[in-house]
TORNUKE-164205 format. One line per 10 residues: number of its first residue (from 1); for each residue x, y, z of C-alpha. Coordinates in Angstrom, 1 decimal, padded with zeros to 4 digits. Layout:
<pts>
NUM) X:Y:Z | ...
</pts>
This chain:
<pts>
1) 011.9:-008.0:003.9 | 008.8:-005.9:003.6 | 006.3:-005.6:006.4 | 002.8:-005.7:005.0 | 001.3:-002.2:005.4 | -000.6:-000.1:002.8 | 000.4:003.5:002.7 | -003.0:005.1:001.8 | -004.3:008.5:002.7 | -007.7:008.8:004.3
11) -010.1:009.9:001.6 | -013.2:012.0:002.3 | -016.7:010.5:002.0 | -019.8:011.2:000.0 | -021.2:014.7:000.7 | -024.2:013.1:002.5 | -021.9:011.3:005.0 | -020.5:012.8:008.1 | -017.3:010.8:008.2 | -015.1:008.5:006.1
21) -016.6:005.5:007.9 | -020.2:004.9:008.9 | -023.1:002.4:009.2 | -025.4:001.6:006.4 | -028.4:-000.8:006.4 | -028.3:-002.9:003.2 | -030.8:-005.7:002.6 | -031.8:-005.6:006.3 | -028.2:-006.1:007.6 | -025.8:-003.4:009.0
31) -022.7:-002.7:006.9 | -019.8:-000.4:007.5 | -019.3:002.1:004.6 | -015.6:002.8:004.1 | -015.1:005.5:001.5 | -012.0:004.6:-000.5 | -012.0:007.6:-002.9 | -014.1:010.7:-003.6 | -013.2:013.4:-006.1 | -014.7:015.6:-008.8
41) -014.4:014.1:-012.4 | -016.2:016.8:-014.5 | -018.7:019.6:-014.4 | -021.0:019.0:-011.4 | -020.0:015.3:-011.2 | -018.3:013.5:-008.4 | -017.0:009.9:-008.3 | -017.0:007.9:-005.1 | -015.8:004.4:-004.4 | -017.1:002.7:-001.2
51) -016.3:-000.6:000.4 | -019.4:-001.9:002.2 | -018.3:-004.6:004.6 | -020.5:-006.7:006.8 | -022.1:-010.1:006.1 | -020.7:-009.8:002.6 | -018.1:-007.7:000.9 | -019.4:-005.2:-001.6 | -017.4:-002.6:-003.6 | -019.6:000.1:-004.9
61) -018.7:002.9:-007.4 | -020.9:005.9:-007.6 | -021.3:008.9:-009.9 | -023.3:011.8:-008.4 | -024.3:014.3:-011.0 | -025.7:017.7:-010.6 | -028.4:017.7:-013.3 | -028.8:021.4:-013.0 | -025.2:022.2:-014.0 | -025.3:024.3:-017.2
71) -022.2:022.6:-018.7 | -023.4:019.0:-018.8 | -026.0:016.9:-020.4 | -026.9:013.2:-020.6 | -026.6:011.0:-023.7 | -027.1:007.4:-024.5 | -024.8:005.6:-027.0 | -025.4:002.5:-029.0 | -022.5:000.2:-029.7 | -021.0:001.4:-033.0
81) -024.2:003.6:-033.3 | -026.0:000.4:-034.3 | -028.7:-001.8:-032.8 | -027.0:-005.0:-033.8 | -023.4:-004.8:-032.5 | -021.6:-004.4:-029.2 | -018.8:-002.0:-028.0 | -017.0:-001.3:-024.8 | -018.2:001.8:-022.9 | -014.6:003.1:-022.9
91) -014.5:003.0:-026.7 | -018.0:004.4:-027.0 | -017.0:007.5:-025.0 | -013.8:008.1:-026.9 | -015.5:007.6:-030.3 | -018.3:010.0:-029.5 | -016.2:012.7:-027.8 | -015.3:015.8:-029.8 | -014.6:019.4:-029.2 | -017.3:020.9:-027.1
101) -018.9:017.5:-026.4 | -016.8:015.3:-024.1 | -018.3:012.1:-022.9 | -016.4:012.1:-019.6 | -018.2:009.5:-017.4 | -020.9:006.8:-017.6 | -021.9:003.2:-017.3 | -023.2:000.3:-019.3 | -027.0:000.3:-019.8 | -029.6:-002.2:-021.1
111) -029.5:-006.0:-021.3 | -029.0:-007.2:-024.8 | -029.5:-010.1:-027.2 | -026.6:-012.6:-027.2 | -027.9:-014.6:-030.2 | -029.6:-013.7:-033.4 | -029.4:-009.9:-033.7 | -026.5:-009.8:-031.2 | -026.2:-006.6:-029.3 | -029.8:-005.4:-029.6
121) -031.0:-003.8:-026.4 | -033.8:-005.8:-024.9 | -036.0:-003.2:-023.4 | -035.8:-000.1:-025.6 | -033.5:002.8:-026.5 | -033.6:006.4:-027.8 | -030.5:008.4:-028.9 | -030.3:012.1:-029.5 | -034.0:012.6:-030.2 | -034.5:009.5:-032.3
131) -036.1:006.2:-031.2 | -033.8:003.3:-031.9 | -035.9:000.5:-030.3 | -039.5:000.7:-029.3 | -039.8:000.2:-025.5 | -041.3:-003.0:-024.3 | -043.9:-003.4:-021.6 | -041.7:-005.8:-019.5 | -039.1:-003.3:-018.4 | -038.9:000.4:-017.3
141) -037.0:003.1:-019.0 | -034.7:005.8:-017.8 | -035.2:008.9:-020.0 | -033.6:012.3:-020.1 | -035.3:015.3:-021.6 | -033.6:018.0:-023.6 | -033.3:020.0:-020.4 | -031.7:017.0:-018.6 | -034.6:016.1:-016.4 | -034.6:012.5:-015.5
151) -037.6:010.1:-015.4 | -037.9:006.4:-014.6 | -041.1:004.9:-015.9 | -042.6:002.2:-018.0 | -043.2:003.8:-021.4 | -045.9:003.3:-024.0 | -045.1:003.9:-027.7 | -047.3:005.4:-030.4 | -046.4:006.8:-033.8 | -048.2:008.6:-036.5
161) -047.6:010.1:-039.9 | -049.7:012.9:-041.4 | -050.0:013.8:-045.1 | -052.6:016.2:-046.5 | -054.4:016.2:-043.2 | -054.7:012.4:-043.2 | -053.0:010.5:-040.4 | -051.5:007.0:-040.6 | -050.2:004.8:-037.8 | -046.5:004.2:-037.6
171) -046.6:000.7:-036.2 | -042.9:000.2:-035.4 | -039.5:001.8:-035.5 | -036.5:-000.2:-036.7 | -038.5:-003.4:-036.1 | -040.0:-006.1:-038.3 | -042.7:-005.1:-040.8 | -045.9:-007.2:-040.7 | -049.1:-007.2:-042.7 | -050.4:-003.8:-043.7
181) -047.9:-002.1:-041.3 | -046.0:001.1:-041.7 | -042.5:001.1:-040.2 | -039.9:003.9:-039.8 | -036.3:003.0:-040.2 | -033.4:005.3:-039.2 | -029.7:004.9:-039.2 | -029.6:003.0:-035.9 | -030.8:-000.1:-037.7 | -027.8:000.2:-040.0
191) -027.2:001.6:-043.5 | -030.1:-000.4:-045.0 | -033.6:-001.4:-043.9 | -033.0:-005.1:-044.3 | -036.5:-005.6:-045.6 | -037.8:-008.0:-048.3 | -039.4:-007.1:-051.6 | -043.0:-007.5:-050.4 | -043.6:-003.9:-049.7 | -042.8:-000.3:-050.8
201) -040.3:002.1:-049.3 | -039.5:005.8:-049.7 | -036.6:007.9:-048.4 | -037.4:010.9:-046.2 | -035.3:013.7:-044.8 | -035.8:016.6:-042.3 | -037.4:019.7:-043.6 | -035.3:022.8:-043.6 | -034.6:023.9:-040.0 | -036.0:020.8:-038.4
211) -034.4:018.4:-035.9 | -035.3:014.9:-034.9 | -037.3:014.8:-031.7 | -039.6:012.7:-029.6 | -043.1:013.7:-028.3 | -043.3:016.5:-030.8 | -044.2:017.1:-034.4 | -041.3:016.7:-036.8 | -041.6:018.0:-040.4 | -040.2:015.8:-043.2
221) -040.1:015.7:-046.9 | -039.9:012.9:-049.4 | -036.2:012.8:-050.4 | -036.4:010.6:-053.5 | -038.1:008.0:-055.6 | -039.8:005.1:-053.9 | -038.9:001.4:-054.5 | -040.5:-002.0:-054.1 | -037.2:-003.8:-054.1 | -036.7:-003.7:-050.3
231) -033.5:-003.2:-048.3 | -033.4:000.5:-049.2 | -030.3:002.5:-048.2 | -030.8:004.9:-045.3 | -029.2:008.3:-045.7 | -027.2:009.8:-042.8 | -029.5:011.8:-040.6 | -032.3:010.6:-042.8 | -034.9:007.8:-042.6 | -037.0:005.4:-044.7
241) -040.7:004.8:-044.5 | -041.5:001.2:-045.3 | -045.0:-000.2:-045.8 | -046.7:-003.4:-046.6 | -050.2:-003.9:-048.0 | -052.4:-000.9:-047.4 | -049.5:001.1:-046.0 | -047.5:000.3:-049.2 | -050.4:001.6:-051.2 | -050.3:004.9:-049.4
251) -046.6:005.3:-049.8 | -046.8:004.8:-053.5 | -049.0:007.9:-053.7 | -046.1:010.1:-052.4 | -043.8:012.0:-054.7 | -040.3:013.5:-054.1 | -040.7:016.8:-052.3 | -044.0:016.0:-050.6 | -044.3:017.3:-047.1 | -045.0:015.0:-044.2
261) -045.3:015.3:-040.4 | -044.5:012.5:-038.0 | -044.9:012.1:-034.2 | -043.0:009.5:-032.3 | -044.8:009.5:-028.9 | -043.5:008.0:-025.7 | -046.0:008.2:-022.9 | -044.9:007.8:-019.2 | -047.0:006.0:-016.6 | -048.4:009.3:-015.3
271) -049.8:010.1:-018.8 | -047.2:012.8:-019.5 | -045.2:013.2:-022.7 | -041.9:014.9:-021.7 | -039.5:016.2:-024.3 | -037.3:013.1:-024.3 | -033.8:013.3:-025.8 | -032.4:009.9:-024.9 | -033.6:006.7:-023.2 | -032.2:003.4:-021.9
281) -034.1:000.4:-020.7 | -033.7:-002.0:-017.8 | -035.5:-005.0:-016.4 | -037.1:-003.7:-013.2 | -037.6:-000.7:-010.9 | -035.8:-001.2:-007.6 | -036.6:002.1:-005.7 | -039.6:004.4:-006.0 | -040.4:007.5:-004.1 | -037.8:006.5:-001.5
291) -039.2:003.0:-000.9 | -037.3:-000.2:-001.8 | -039.5:-002.3:-004.0 | -040.3:-006.0:-003.6 | -038.8:-006.8:-007.1 | -035.7:-008.5:-005.8 | -033.4:-010.5:-008.1 | -032.1:-012.3:-005.0 | -028.8:-013.5:-006.3 | -025.4:-011.9:-005.7
301) -024.0:-010.6:-009.0 | -022.2:-007.6:-010.3 | -024.9:-004.9:-010.8 | -025.5:-001.5:-012.5 | -028.2:000.9:-011.5 | -029.3:004.4:-012.3 | -031.6:006.8:-010.4 | -032.3:010.3:-009.3 | -033.1:012.4:-006.2 | -036.6:013.3:-005.1
311) -036.4:016.7:-006.7 | -034.6:015.3:-009.8 | -031.7:017.7:-009.2 | -029.2:014.9:-008.8 | -028.7:011.8:-010.9 | -026.9:008.7:-009.5 | -025.1:006.0:-011.4 | -023.9:002.9:-009.5 | -021.8:-000.1:-010.3 | -021.3:-002.9:-007.8
321) -018.5:-005.4:-008.4 | -019.1:-009.1:-007.8 | -018.1:-012.7:-008.3 | -014.7:-011.9:-006.7 | -014.5:-013.5:-003.3 | -012.5:-011.6:-000.8 | -012.9:-008.4:-002.8 | -016.6:-008.0:-003.7 | -019.3:-010.7:-003.6 | -021.9:-008.7:-005.6
331) -025.4:-007.6:-004.6 | -029.0:-008.5:-005.0 | -031.2:-005.8:-006.6 | -032.8:-005.0:-003.2 | -029.4:-004.5:-001.7 | -028.5:-002.2:-004.7 | -031.7:-000.3:-004.0 | -030.5:000.4:-000.5 | -027.1:001.5:-001.8 | -028.8:003.9:-004.1
341) -031.0:005.2:-001.3 | -027.9:005.5:000.9 | -026.4:007.8:-001.7 | -029.5:010.1:-001.9 | -031.6:008.5:-004.7 | -035.4:008.4:-004.3 | -036.0:006.5:-007.6 | -033.8:003.9:-009.3 | -033.9:001.0:-011.7 | -031.7:-002.0:-012.5
351) -029.6:-002.1:-015.7 | -027.6:-005.0:-017.1 | -025.1:-006.5:-014.7 | -022.8:-009.5:-014.5 | -019.7:-009.1:-016.6 | -021.4:-006.2:-018.4 | -021.2:-003.9:-015.3 | -018.8:-001.2:-015.9 | -018.2:002.5:-014.9 | -016.1:004.7:-017.1
361) -014.3:008.0:-016.2 | -012.5:009.7:-019.1 | -009.1:010.2:-017.4 | -009.0:006.7:-015.9 | -010.9:004.4:-018.2 | -012.9:001.6:-016.5 | -012.7:002.3:-012.8 | -014.4:-000.8:-011.4 | -013.0:-004.4:-011.6 | -015.2:-006.3:-014.1
371) -015.9:-010.0:-013.2 | -014.8:-011.1:-016.7 | -011.3:-009.8:-015.9 | -011.6:-007.3:-018.7 | -014.1:-004.8:-020.1 | -017.0:-006.4:-021.9 | -018.5:-005.1:-025.1 | -022.1:-004.2:-024.5 | -025.2:-003.0:-026.4 | -025.3:000.6:-025.1
381) -024.2:003.0:-022.4 | -025.5:006.1:-020.6 | -023.0:009.0:-020.3 | -022.5:012.4:-018.7 | -021.3:014.8:-021.4 | -019.5:018.1:-020.9 | -020.9:020.7:-023.4 | -018.5:023.4:-022.3 | -015.9:024.8:-024.8 | -012.5:023.0:-024.7
391) -010.2:024.9:-022.4 | -006.9:023.6:-021.0 | -006.2:026.4:-018.6 | -006.4:025.4:-014.9 | -008.9:027.6:-013.1 | -009.7:025.4:-010.1 | -007.6:023.0:-008.0 | -008.9:020.4:-005.6 | -007.3:017.8:-003.5 | -008.5:014.2:-003.9
401) -010.0:014.8:-000.5 | -011.1:017.9:001.4 | -010.5:016.3:004.8 | -007.6:014.3:006.3 | -007.0:012.8:009.7 | -003.2:012.6:010.3 | -001.1:011.2:013.1 | 001.1:013.7:015.0 | 004.3:014.2:013.0 | 002.7:012.5:010.1
411) 004.1:013.3:006.6 | 001.4:014.2:004.0 | 002.0:015.0:000.3 | -001.5:015.9:-001.1 | -002.5:014.8:-004.5 | -004.1:017.6:-006.5 | -006.3:017.7:-009.6 | -006.7:020.7:-012.0 | -010.0:021.8:-013.6 | -010.8:024.4:-016.1
421) -013.3:027.2:-015.6 | -016.2:024.9:-016.4 | -015.2:022.2:-013.9 | -013.8:019.9:-016.5 | -010.9:017.7:-015.3 | -007.8:018.5:-017.3 | -005.0:017.3:-015.0 | -005.2:014.3:-012.7 | -001.7:014.9:-011.2 | -001.2:018.7:-011.0
431) 002.4:019.6:-010.2 | 003.7:022.9:-009.0 | 001.2:023.3:-006.2 | 002.7:025.0:-003.1 | 001.4:024.6:000.5 | 001.1:026.7:003.5 | -000.5:026.0:006.9 | -001.4:027.4:010.3 | 001.7:027.5:012.4 | 000.0:025.7:015.2
441) -000.7:022.8:012.8 | 002.8:022.0:011.6 | 005.2:023.1:008.8 | 005.8:022.7:005.1 | 008.8:020.6:004.0 | 010.0:021.8:000.6 | 007.0:023.2:-001.2 | 004.6:020.2:-001.4 | 004.8:018.2:001.8 | 003.1:018.9:005.1
451) 004.5:017.6:008.4 | 001.8:017.5:011.1 | 004.1:018.6:014.0 | 001.3:020.5:015.8 | -002.0:019.6:017.5 | -005.7:019.8:017.0 | -007.5:021.0:013.9 | -006.7:023.5:011.2 | -006.4:024.2:007.5 | -003.8:023.3:004.9
461) -003.8:025.8:002.1 | -002.7:025.0:-001.5 | -001.9:027.6:-004.2 | -001.3:027.1:-007.9 | -000.8:030.2:-010.2 | -002.8:032.3:-007.8 | -005.6:029.7:-007.4 | -006.2:028.5:-003.9 | -008.0:025.7:-002.2 | -007.9:024.3:001.4
471) -007.9:021.0:003.1 | -009.3:020.4:006.6 | -006.7:018.7:008.8 | -007.2:016.9:012.1 | -004.1:015.7:014.1 | -004.4:012.8:016.4 | -001.9:011.0:018.6 | -000.2:008.2:016.6 | -001.2:004.6:017.2 | 000.6:001.4:016.2
481) 004.0:002.9:015.5 | 006.3:000.6:013.5 | 009.0:000.7:010.9 | 007.6:000.1:007.5 | 010.5:-002.2:006.5 | 012.6:-004.4:008.7 | 015.6:-004.5:006.4 | 017.1:-002.3:003.6 | 020.0:-002.1:001.3 | 022.0:001.1:000.9
491) 024.6:002.0:-001.7 | 026.4:004.8:000.2 | 025.0:007.4:-002.3 | 021.2:007.5:-001.6 | 020.1:009.1:001.7 | 017.2:006.9:002.6 | 014.5:008.6:004.8 | 013.7:005.8:007.2 | 010.0:005.1:007.0 | 008.1:005.0:010.3
501) 004.4:004.5:010.1 | 001.4:005.0:012.4 | -002.2:003.9:012.1 | -005.0:006.4:011.7 | -008.6:005.2:011.2 | -007.3:001.8:010.2 | -004.9:003.2:007.6 | -001.1:003.4:007.7 | 000.6:006.7:007.3 | 004.3:007.9:007.3
511) 005.7:009.7:010.3 | 008.6:012.2:010.0 | 011.7:010.2:011.0 | 013.6:013.2:012.5 | 011.4:013.1:015.6 | 012.8:009.7:016.7 | 016.1:008.8:018.4 | 018.4:006.7:016.2 | 021.3:004.5:017.3 | 023.6:002.6:014.9
521) 025.0:-000.6:016.3 | 028.2:-000.3:014.1 | 028.7:003.4:013.1 | 031.5:002.4:010.8 | 028.9:000.8:008.5 | 026.3:003.6:008.2 | 025.1:006.8:009.8 | 021.7:008.2:010.5 | 021.2:012.0:010.6 | 017.7:013.3:011.4
531) 016.2:010.1:010.2 | 018.3:009.9:006.9 | 020.3:006.7:006.5 | 023.5:006.7:004.4 | 026.0:003.9:004.0 | 029.7:004.4:004.9 | 031.3:001.1:004.3 | 030.3:-002.4:003.1 | 028.8:-004.6:005.8 | 025.7:-005.2:007.9
541) 024.5:-003.6:011.0 | 021.3:-002.8:012.9 | 019.7:000.6:013.6 | 017.6:001.1:016.7 | 014.6:003.5:016.6 | 013.2:004.9:019.9 | 010.5:007.4:021.0 | 009.1:007.2:024.5 | 007.9:003.6:024.9 | 008.3:002.8:021.2
551) 011.3:000.8:019.9 | 012.0:-001.0:016.6 | 015.0:-002.3:014.7 | 016.0:-001.9:011.1 | 018.6:-004.3:009.6 | 020.9:-002.5:007.1 | 023.1:-004.0:004.4 | 025.5:-001.6:002.8 | 026.8:-002.5:-000.6 | 028.9:000.3:-002.2
561) 029.7:-000.3:-005.9 | 033.4:-000.1:-006.5 | 033.1:000.4:-010.3 | 030.7:001.6:-012.8 | 030.1:-001.7:-014.5 | 029.6:-004.9:-012.5 | 029.1:-008.3:-014.1 | 025.9:-010.0:-012.9 | 027.6:-013.4:-013.5 | 030.8:-014.4:-015.2
571) 029.4:-017.8:-016.3 | 032.5:-019.5:-014.9 | 030.3:-022.2:-013.4 | 028.1:-023.1:-016.3 | 026.5:-026.0:-014.3 | 024.9:-023.4:-012.0 | 022.6:-022.3:-014.8 | 019.4:-024.2:-015.8 | 019.0:-024.5:-019.5 | 015.7:-025.2:-021.2
581) 015.0:-025.3:-024.9 | 012.8:-026.3:-027.8 | 014.2:-027.9:-031.0 | 017.8:-027.5:-029.9 | 020.5:-030.0:-028.7 | 024.2:-030.0:-027.6 | 023.7:-026.8:-025.7 | 026.7:-025.3:-023.8 | 027.7:-022.1:-022.0 | 031.3:-021.3:-022.9
591) 033.2:-018.4:-021.4 | 035.4:-016.6:-024.0 | 037.8:-013.7:-024.1 | 035.0:-011.5:-025.4 | 032.4:-012.6:-022.9 | 030.3:-015.8:-023.1 | 028.9:-017.8:-025.9 | 025.7:-019.8:-025.9 | 026.4:-022.7:-028.3 | 023.9:-025.2:-029.7
601) 023.0:-027.4:-032.6 | 019.7:-026.9:-034.3 | 017.6:-030.1:-034.3 | 014.2:-029.5:-035.8 | 010.8:-028.5:-034.6 | 008.5:-025.5:-034.3 | 009.0:-022.4:-032.1 | 012.6:-023.0:-031.1 | 013.9:-021.2:-028.1 | 016.8:-021.2:-025.7
611) 016.4:-020.1:-022.0 | 019.1:-019.8:-019.4 | 017.9:-019.4:-015.8 | 019.5:-018.7:-012.4 | 018.4:-016.9:-009.3 | 020.9:-014.0:-008.9 | 020.3:-011.2:-006.4 | 021.5:-008.0:-008.1 | 024.2:-006.1:-006.2 | 023.2:-003.0:-004.3
621) 020.9:-000.4:-006.0 | 021.9:-000.4:-009.7 | 020.8:002.4:-011.9 | 020.4:000.1:-014.9 | 021.1:-003.4:-016.3 | 022.8:-003.8:-019.6 | 022.9:-006.8:-021.9 | 025.1:-006.7:-025.1 | 024.8:-009.7:-027.4 | 025.5:-010.7:-031.0
631) 023.3:-013.4:-032.3 | 025.5:-014.2:-035.3 | 023.7:-016.2:-037.9 | 020.8:-016.9:-035.6 | 017.8:-014.7:-036.0 | 016.2:-014.0:-032.6 | 012.7:-012.7:-032.9 | 012.3:-011.7:-029.3 | 014.1:-011.7:-026.0 | 012.2:-012.1:-022.7
641) 013.8:-011.1:-019.4 | 012.3:-012.3:-016.1 | 013.1:-010.5:-012.8 | 011.4:-010.2:-009.4 | 011.6:-007.4:-006.9 | 011.7:-008.2:-003.2 | 008.2:-006.7:-002.5 | 006.4:-008.9:-005.1 | 005.4:-012.5:-005.0 | 005.3:-012.7:-008.8
651) 007.9:-012.1:-011.5 | 008.0:-009.3:-014.1 | 008.5:-010.3:-017.7 | 010.0:-007.7:-020.0 | 010.2:-008.4:-023.8 | 012.5:-006.9:-026.4 | 012.0:-007.2:-030.1 | 013.8:-006.2:-033.4 | 017.1:-008.0:-032.5 | 019.5:-007.7:-035.5
661) 021.8:-010.5:-036.7 | 025.6:-010.4:-036.9 | 025.9:-007.1:-035.0 | 026.4:-006.1:-031.4 | 023.0:-005.2:-029.9 | 022.6:-003.4:-026.6 | 019.6:-003.8:-024.3 | 019.5:-001.3:-021.5 | 017.0:-001.5:-018.6 | 017.0:001.6:-016.5
671) 015.6:000.9:-013.0 | 013.8:004.3:-012.8 | 011.8:003.1:-015.8 | 011.5:-000.5:-014.7 | 009.9:000.4:-011.4 | 007.1:002.9:-010.8 | 009.0:004.1:-007.8 | 012.6:002.9:-007.9 | 013.3:004.6:-004.6 | 011.0:002.3:-002.8
681) 013.5:000.3:-000.8 | 011.1:-002.6:-000.3 | 011.9:-003.5:-003.9 | 015.5:-004.4:-003.2 | 017.3:-006.7:-003.7 | 016.0:-007.4:-007.2 | 016.4:-010.9:-008.3 | 017.4:-011.9:-011.9 | 015.6:-015.1:-012.9 | 015.9:-015.9:-016.6
691) 016.8:-014.8:-020.1 | 014.8:-016.4:-022.9 | 015.7:-016.1:-026.6 | 013.0:-016.9:-029.2 | 014.6:-018.2:-032.3 | 013.2:-017.8:-035.8 | 013.2:-021.4:-037.2 | 013.6:-020.2:-040.8 | 017.1:-018.9:-039.9 | 018.2:-022.3:-038.8
701) 019.4:-025.5:-040.6 | 019.0:-028.8:-039.0 | 022.4:-030.2:-037.8 | 024.2:-026.9:-038.0 | 026.0:-025.5:-035.0 | 025.3:-021.9:-033.9 | 026.7:-019.5:-031.3 | 025.1:-016.5:-029.7 | 027.7:-014.2:-028.1 | 026.7:-012.6:-024.8
711) 029.3:-009.9:-024.6 | 028.0:-008.0:-021.6 | 025.7:-009.0:-018.8 | 026.2:-006.3:-016.2 | 024.8:-003.7:-013.8 | 025.5:000.0:-014.3 | 026.0:002.4:-011.4 | 025.8:006.0:-012.6 | 027.0:009.2:-011.1 | 024.8:010.8:-013.8
721) 021.3:009.5:-014.5 | 020.1:009.7:-018.1 | 016.4:009.6:-018.5 | 015.4:008.7:-022.0 | 011.8:007.8:-023.1 | 013.0:006.3:-026.4 | 014.3:002.7:-025.7 | 016.5:002.8:-028.8 | 018.3:005.9:-027.7 | 018.6:004.6:-024.1
731) 020.4:001.5:-025.5 | 022.9:003.6:-027.4 | 024.0:005.9:-024.5 | 027.0:005.5:-022.2 | 027.7:007.9:-019.4 | 031.0:008.1:-017.5 | 033.3:008.6:-015.6 | 031.5:007.6:-012.4 | 031.5:009.3:-010.1 | 032.0:012.6:-012.0
741) 035.3:014.2:-011.1 | 035.7:018.0:-010.9 | 032.5:018.5:-012.8 | 033.8:016.9:-015.9 | 031.4:014.6:-017.7 | 031.2:012.9:-021.0 | 028.4:011.2:-022.9 | 029.3:008.4:-025.3 | 026.9:007.6:-028.0 | 026.9:004.5:-030.2
751) 026.1:005.7:-033.7 | 024.5:002.7:-035.5 | 025.2:004.1:-038.9 | 027.0:007.0:-040.6 | 025.1:010.2:-040.0 | 025.5:014.0:-039.8 | 025.7:014.6:-036.0 | 025.1:017.8:-034.0 | 024.3:018.2:-030.3 | 022.9:021.0:-028.2
761) 022.9:021.3:-024.4 | 020.3:023.3:-022.6 | 019.4:024.1:-018.9 | 015.8:023.7:-017.8 | 015.3:027.4:-018.3 | 015.8:026.8:-022.1 | 019.2:028.5:-022.2 | 021.6:027.0:-024.8 | 024.8:026.2:-022.9 | 026.8:024.5:-025.6
771) 026.5:023.4:-029.3 | 028.8:021.0:-031.1 | 028.6:020.4:-034.8 | 030.4:017.1:-035.5 | 029.4:016.9:-039.2 | 029.4:013.6:-041.1 | 030.4:011.0:-038.6 | 031.1:007.3:-039.2 | 029.2:004.6:-037.3 | 030.7:003.5:-034.0
781) 031.0:005.0:-030.5 | 031.5:008.7:-030.5 | 032.0:011.2:-027.6 | 029.7:014.1:-027.2 | 031.8:016.8:-025.4 | 029.3:018.6:-023.3 | 031.8:020.3:-021.0 | 031.8:020.9:-017.3 | 028.4:020.4:-015.6 | 027.5:021.5:-012.1
791) 024.9:019.5:-010.1 | 021.5:019.9:-011.7 | 019.2:018.8:-014.6 | 020.0:019.4:-018.2 | 018.5:018.7:-021.6 | 020.7:017.3:-024.4 | 019.4:017.2:-028.0 | 021.2:014.8:-030.3 | 020.6:015.5:-034.0 | 021.2:012.6:-036.5
801) 020.6:013.7:-040.1 | 018.4:016.6:-038.8 | 016.2:014.3:-036.6 | 016.4:015.2:-032.9 | 016.3:013.0:-029.9 | 016.1:014.5:-026.4 | 017.9:013.2:-023.3 | 017.4:014.5:-019.8 | 020.7:014.4:-017.8 | 020.7:014.7:-014.0
811) 024.1:015.4:-012.5 | 024.3:014.3:-008.9
</pts>
């Protein structure tokens, strides 16, 4: 059974904090801020997740962005680049990203219409120098200039068009056209203006060398003939001027090629007209000049906010999860203002919340837990964009934390990320990093694991291709020593490093097992050497762990497989199986010389299926499960396998499709692919629960009898582990004998149809060790003679009619 402990490292905190835990005053109450994760996600940008716990639970997700970084900018994105549709922020970022412009982090933005013109931002929007929706007086705007300076302000709109030194008012942008009004339509309203025939419209385009912009003069030219038909097409990167009444009269005087000037002006509260590039709206300011405003939305909900520091050098984005009792209750807008102030913001405003609240990081997708249970499509988002050239060469490495507090003799394998020369995250799990440390601090086990056998403080150094970083380490006396598991299964092959844990700062961490004294109750069953457990003979025994005043006991069951294939069940007791079905009758389980048959008579009805269920604990630590069946005349559209590992309270359902008729079909389930970490001993024993066959009704005739042959239902215990990413290839491979004798190994491959077959064997250095040309080979099981293999890892390429499949072979 598994003892309930979470093996998490202690992550560092926000740069403004002094420790991973600390007090924070939120909404007048004191909370403890526990930093869950903190790492760099792009140029000048750090992501931090904090659990604020106190009167309520609040999970907060921050982006802290250095607005002065030369390799980033800020951009707003409309859903599908349109005012009248919605899109998830994850898809927005992926769609907009291109070489030299990577939308690597961001959040949702404005509230939006949920009826009528669904998806239209409520308060205003500007994108890449073009106004998409005129800002309203009821809500503030967050705007970014072309130099990435951030402003939060209520914004006043004014627009004008000049022709032959005469100026005309542009009454609206992408909005409705009223009496005598002149309206500018751009592509953010769609491909057409959606106007009626009671006016006049002309297409316009940018003059040579011009770019769209706000709070400046933009030169245009009339790009074509005008029309009174309405609903004029809008050219890409162009616009349409649409007028009614007196404005229509003016437009009719214009001719193709005429030169125009427009100004779309957005004035901030202080009277200034900054060079705005993008803008998103919200419903209220929550923090101004360091003071929390009395504008509270005093209900607990998921929230999103944006803000900046007093000197505008830092921009902060915040998402607070909510409506999830026991995880995160949500926040009021005043509480969110305190959270923004806690991070370093002096000014902030509220964006759309509820199920819309979402934070995106390119390498991870949506990082918060949305209250809808899934990402919601929203009207628009605000993103941090890397403008650096694409570069996949690692030039900087960082640990996910720059500081760790470890128990004495604690085991620590740091997790590293790789960044290019511009600070762009290119590898979230950098491998090949080697460690070294001060001798007084401890020692390095292998190349990537640190054992804190020393005392005090020091540095752990990490190197990758000549690039170095360091981690500050503090070693404390271990508290709360215990064995992570109270029982394990061992197969006599795997040497299990017994997991002893200690508590540091409320978190559980592993202790090196070789510093403890181990006593085996029955040494004929298993042995423990320097904390490594290995079975000797089948049976059960206890192992006693001691160190000073600490003692604990581990129960061990040794189950050594005596053959390569072991039947999960022989079906000799058919009554022990629970059978459920739809549209079938007269169902029976019949053992035969070739295995077992599932026999039934088809009745009638929709969605027929046959399920057999029985709780069976799988023996020992199998390498894989294999099911071979022949459905005969029955067409099975899908097979669903249900199993449950010992550490989980819920079952795992695995589905298999494309099941052929009238032929033996092999389903192979490798455990090292079925589990994320198949060497986690808390997972065992694994329990088989059910096998469900979904039958295609069109293959059945009412009253007819059918039989599905279950020819193999077994566990495989390999001396050689074959790792194959292609499930089809995995199902066709056989590896034996097991264990390998005198270095001789064979791979048997089921060839589904006649083919020209060749195979090549390489070591990991790329050296060709053997090549066999088998030529035209008939369908059936063939032997690939790969020769004597010493312990190690190899790559086997199997060519069928010139098409190669690669198989990694690990010889134990």
